[in-house]
N, C-alpha and C positions, 0 to 999 in steps of 0.2 A: 421557488425555482421549479420550472417544469422541464420534463424530458429526462433522459438518462444521464446520470453523472457517473463518469468513470475515473478512477484514480490510477495513476501509474507511478512507478519508481524507476529510476535510472541511476546507474553508477557512472560517475564521470572520471573513470580511471583512477579511483582512489587507491592509495597504497595498501590500506588494510581491508578494502572490499566492503561490499554491502551484501547482506544476507536476507533472503526471503524464505521463510519457513525452514531456517537452519541450513540453507544451501546457498553458497556464494553465487551471485548472479554475474553474468557476463557483462563486462564494461560496455558502455555506449549502446545499450539495447534497452528498450522500454519493456517493462513487465506490468501487465494489468493486475491490479490488486483486487482481491475479493474479500468479502466479510470474513473475519477471523484470521486473515493472513497475519503473520508475525514478521516484522522488519527489525533488523539489527544492523548497526553501522560499525564496521571495524571490530575492534576488541572491546567496545563499550559493553558494560554489563546491563545497560538499559535495553529493553525490548518494547516495541510499539506494536499494538494490535489494531487492525482496521475494524471499525464498528460502524453500523448505520447510525445516522443522526437520530435522536429521539424525535418522535412525531412523524417518522418516515412511513409512508404507506405504499407498498409495492403496487397496489392497484392503480393509483393515479400518478405515480412518480413525482409527487409534490412534497416538498419539505415545508412543514408548518413553521 
């Protein structure tokens, strides 16, 4: 895949909220994710961390 790939998260007015880096995000607004951002959904104890795909090279923006 060539070109910049950007990831976003949005909360669709969930009752328990969506958290980005331990802060509740505003509903119906897109938030761009960056490497090492932490996402949590509601009261779940699971946390998800954004990481680059292995083999990713910043110089040519190509995923092997």
